[in-house]
Kinemage of the C-alpha trace (Angstrom):
@kinemage 1
@onewidth
@group {chain A} dominant
@subgroup {mainchain}
@vectorlist {calphas} color= white
{ca unk a 1} P 140.851 -22.269 90.573
{ca unk a 2} L 142.799 -19.665 92.574
{ca unk a 3} L 144.719 -22.342 94.329
{ca unk a 4} L 145.788 -23.910 91.062
{ca unk a 5} L 146.874 -20.493 89.800
{ca unk a 6} L 148.886 -19.837 92.993
{ca unk a 7} L 150.378 -23.439 92.681
{ca unk a 8} L 151.306 -22.946 89.089
{ca unk a 9} L 152.909 -19.570 89.809
{ca unk a 10} L 154.883 -21.132 92.589
{ca unk a 11} L 156.074 -23.807 90.269
{ca unk a 12} L 157.159 -21.232 87.685
{ca unk a 13} L 159.262 -19.276 90.168
{ca unk a 14} L 160.960 -22.305 91.784
{ca unk a 15} L 163.850 -22.614 89.617
{ca unk a 16} L 167.044 -24.548 90.563
{ca unk a 17} L 168.651 -21.213 91.563
{ca unk a 18} L 165.777 -20.062 93.610
{ca unk a 19} L 165.543 -23.391 95.435
{ca unk a 20} L 169.302 -23.304 96.103
{ca unk a 21} L 169.248 -19.774 97.461
{ca unk a 22} L 166.227 -20.623 99.738
{ca unk a 23} L 168.219 -23.574 101.123
{ca unk a 24} L 171.260 -21.359 101.822
{ca unk a 25} L 169.163 -18.789 103.392
{ca unk a 26} L 167.344 -21.254 105.598
{ca unk a 27} L 170.562 -22.935 106.721
{ca unk a 28} L 172.222 -19.614 107.416
{ca unk a 29} L 169.180 -18.381 109.332
{ca unk a 30} L 169.127 -21.621 111.394
{ca unk a 31} L 172.766 -21.409 112.101
{ca unk a 32} L 173.249 -17.737 112.814
{ca unk a 33} L 169.888 -16.398 114.220
{ca unk a 34} L 168.016 -19.344 115.784
{ca unk a 35} L 170.503 -20.149 118.427
{ca unk a 36} L 170.417 -16.649 119.971
{ca unk a 37} L 166.630 -16.593 119.838
{ca unk a 38} L 166.390 -19.939 121.430
{ca unk a 39} L 168.833 -18.822 124.182
{ca unk a 40} L 166.861 -15.621 124.817
{ca unk a 41} L 163.609 -17.617 125.079
{ca unk a 42} L 165.217 -20.066 127.452
{ca unk a 43} L 166.449 -17.300 129.588
{ca unk a 44} L 162.956 -15.922 130.284
{ca unk a 45} L 161.002 -19.209 130.183
{ca unk a 46} L 162.450 -20.713 133.223
{ca unk a 47} L 162.620 -24.141 131.521
{ca unk a 48} L 158.872 -24.038 130.683
{ca unk a 49} L 159.488 -23.411 127.047
{ca unk a 50} L 157.656 -21.171 124.512
{ca unk a 51} L 154.307 -21.524 122.879
{ca unk a 52} L 156.125 -21.443 119.538
{ca unk a 53} L 158.061 -24.525 120.135
{ca unk a 54} L 155.519 -26.614 122.026
{ca unk a 55} L 153.471 -29.048 120.146
{ca unk a 56} L 150.698 -29.265 122.768
{ca unk a 57} L 149.848 -26.973 125.512
{ca unk a 58} L 146.645 -25.617 127.078
{ca unk a 59} L 145.297 -22.179 127.782
{ca unk a 60} L 146.335 -22.579 131.367
{ca unk a 61} L 149.828 -23.500 130.311
{ca unk a 62} L 150.013 -20.353 128.165
{ca unk a 63} L 148.964 -18.239 131.274
{ca unk a 64} L 151.571 -20.131 133.261
{ca unk a 65} L 154.264 -19.218 130.573
{ca unk a 66} L 153.159 -15.674 130.683
{ca unk a 67} L 153.515 -15.630 134.379
{ca unk a 68} L 156.916 -17.326 134.493
{ca unk a 69} L 158.270 -15.052 131.666
{ca unk a 70} L 157.677 -11.991 133.943
{ca unk a 71} L 157.166 -8.433 132.615
{ca unk a 72} L 160.483 -8.093 130.918
{ca unk a 73} L 160.232 -11.631 129.383
{ca unk a 74} L 156.734 -11.041 128.169
{ca unk a 75} L 157.966 -7.640 126.398
{ca unk a 76} L 160.958 -9.579 124.876
{ca unk a 77} L 158.566 -12.482 123.734
{ca unk a 78} L 156.204 -9.949 122.029
{ca unk a 79} L 159.143 -8.037 120.455
{ca unk a 80} L 160.484 -11.300 119.095
{ca unk a 81} L 156.996 -12.260 117.759
{ca unk a 82} L 156.895 -9.085 115.597
{ca unk a 83} L 160.521 -9.020 114.516
{ca unk a 84} L 162.379 -12.355 114.446
{ca unk a 85} L 159.128 -14.351 114.135
{ca unk a 86} L 157.799 -12.371 111.213
{ca unk a 87} L 161.091 -13.145 109.399
{ca unk a 88} L 161.617 -16.751 110.336
{ca unk a 89} L 158.188 -17.990 108.789
{ca unk a 90} L 158.888 -16.128 105.640
{ca unk a 91} L 162.470 -17.820 105.405
{ca unk a 92} L 161.182 -21.319 106.085
{ca unk a 93} L 158.231 -20.947 103.951
{ca unk a 94} L 160.429 -19.633 101.058
{ca unk a 95} L 162.722 -22.757 101.580
{ca unk a 96} L 159.804 -25.299 101.834
{ca unk a 97} L 157.747 -23.765 99.089
{ca unk a 98} L 160.441 -23.510 96.587
{ca unk a 99} L 162.200 -26.756 97.369
{ca unk a 100} L 158.937 -28.812 97.418
{ca unk a 101} L 157.891 -27.144 94.177
{ca unk a 102} L 161.209 -27.842 92.474
{ca unk a 103} L 161.199 -31.458 93.472
{ca unk a 104} L 157.468 -32.126 92.733
{ca unk a 105} L 157.844 -30.358 89.299
{ca unk a 106} L 160.454 -33.121 88.572
{ca unk a 107} L 158.699 -35.992 90.410
{ca unk a 108} L 154.998 -35.556 89.306
{ca unk a 109} L 153.353 -35.461 85.907
{ca unk a 110} L 151.938 -32.127 84.854
{ca unk a 111} L 148.419 -33.384 85.081
{ca unk a 112} L 148.829 -34.850 88.495
{ca unk a 113} L 146.184 -33.925 91.167
{ca unk a 114} L 149.002 -33.829 93.729
{ca unk a 115} L 150.696 -30.776 92.316
{ca unk a 116} L 148.802 -28.276 94.562
{ca unk a 117} L 150.723 -29.863 97.631
{ca unk a 118} L 153.385 -27.259 96.951
{ca unk a 119} L 150.890 -24.693 98.683
{ca unk a 120} L 151.091 -26.509 102.102
{ca unk a 121} L 154.004 -24.372 103.356
{ca unk a 122} L 151.823 -21.327 102.964
{ca unk a 123} L 149.254 -22.822 105.373
{ca unk a 124} L 152.015 -23.474 107.841
{ca unk a 125} L 153.122 -19.818 107.794
{ca unk a 126} L 149.642 -18.654 108.045
{ca unk a 127} L 149.015 -20.597 111.192
{ca unk a 128} L 152.305 -19.504 112.537
{ca unk a 129} L 151.334 -15.893 112.232
{ca unk a 130} L 148.058 -16.581 113.784
{ca unk a 131} L 149.704 -18.373 116.689
{ca unk a 132} L 152.027 -15.350 117.119
{ca unk a 133} L 149.222 -12.926 117.168
{ca unk a 134} L 147.081 -14.903 119.762
{ca unk a 135} L 150.020 -15.675 122.067
{ca unk a 136} L 151.285 -12.116 121.952
{ca unk a 137} L 147.842 -10.931 122.956
{ca unk a 138} L 147.780 -13.129 125.913
{ca unk a 139} L 151.291 -11.997 127.015
{ca unk a 140} L 150.553 -8.403 126.385
{ca unk a 141} L 147.382 -8.314 128.565
{ca unk a 142} L 148.551 -10.612 131.179
{ca unk a 143} L 147.360 -10.900 133.927
{ca unk a 144} L 144.096 -9.722 132.362
{ca unk a 145} L 142.813 -12.893 130.559
{ca unk a 146} L 141.735 -13.024 126.952
{ca unk a 147} L 139.846 -16.345 126.716
{ca unk a 148} L 139.465 -16.473 122.936
{ca unk a 149} L 143.188 -15.731 122.267
{ca unk a 150} L 144.303 -18.133 125.063
{ca unk a 151} L 141.846 -20.825 123.514
{ca unk a 152} L 143.063 -20.312 119.844
{ca unk a 153} L 146.823 -19.914 120.427
{ca unk a 154} L 147.297 -23.707 121.323
{ca unk a 155} L 145.105 -24.743 118.404
{ca unk a 156} L 146.963 -22.502 115.975
{ca unk a 157} L 150.252 -23.840 117.252
{ca unk a 158} L 149.187 -27.465 116.860
{ca unk a 159} L 147.879 -26.815 113.259
{ca unk a 160} L 151.133 -24.973 112.380
{ca unk a 161} L 153.224 -27.913 113.445
{ca unk a 162} L 151.046 -30.369 111.445
{ca unk a 163} L 151.546 -28.241 108.370
{ca unk a 164} L 155.263 -27.461 108.988
{ca unk a 165} L 156.030 -31.134 109.908
{ca unk a 166} L 153.888 -32.269 106.925
{ca unk a 167} L 155.960 -29.997 104.745
{ca unk a 168} L 159.246 -31.601 105.761
{ca unk a 169} L 157.642 -35.059 105.418
{ca unk a 170} L 156.486 -33.858 102.007
{ca unk a 171} L 160.044 -32.639 101.138
{ca unk a 172} L 161.449 -36.130 102.032
{ca unk a 173} L 158.694 -37.858 99.942
{ca unk a 174} L 159.213 -35.557 96.939
{ca unk a 175} L 162.886 -36.095 97.136
{ca unk a 176} L 162.462 -39.858 97.272
{ca unk a 177} L 160.115 -39.767 94.239
{ca unk a 178} L 162.698 -37.501 92.441
{ca unk a 179} L 165.557 -39.897 93.096
{ca unk a 180} L 163.410 -42.945 92.216
{ca unk a 181} L 162.329 -41.401 88.862
{ca unk a 182} L 165.823 -40.199 88.233
{ca unk a 183} L 167.098 -43.824 88.412
{ca unk a 184} L 164.672 -45.055 85.810
């Protein structure tokens, strides 16, 4: 019942203006902030990448990343997780949740059992935050190992990408239904 209330609340707040603002904010963030963050991560990663942008990696890969980043890189990574990577999940979740809600509101019947799909972006954000915490713990304590954090970080990352990728697929699907229904 709480999920339905949360879903209904999200529908009620996802007006045309809010969806448009969320889109503009997302695009601005992607254009103005992401390139600098990507460049900084690339500078420290030695081409190995970052846990955040990897779909699949292992605990040993995570420790290898921590080693390659070096002490300064690990500090920068942790700082980014608790500054930039607190804001970015909020931005993309705001965009996905309001856009999906706005489209589904117009694409689905009020009694549709599919309406709570607008909550999926919240799951992506949750697993993004969990990933950040687990990976930051590994980077903070390196070379001391934290097996549970190193085990969970790749799982959280994979689940995050399932939800975030699924949200973009849902956005496309909802847009397609919206267009199809609009032509009728």
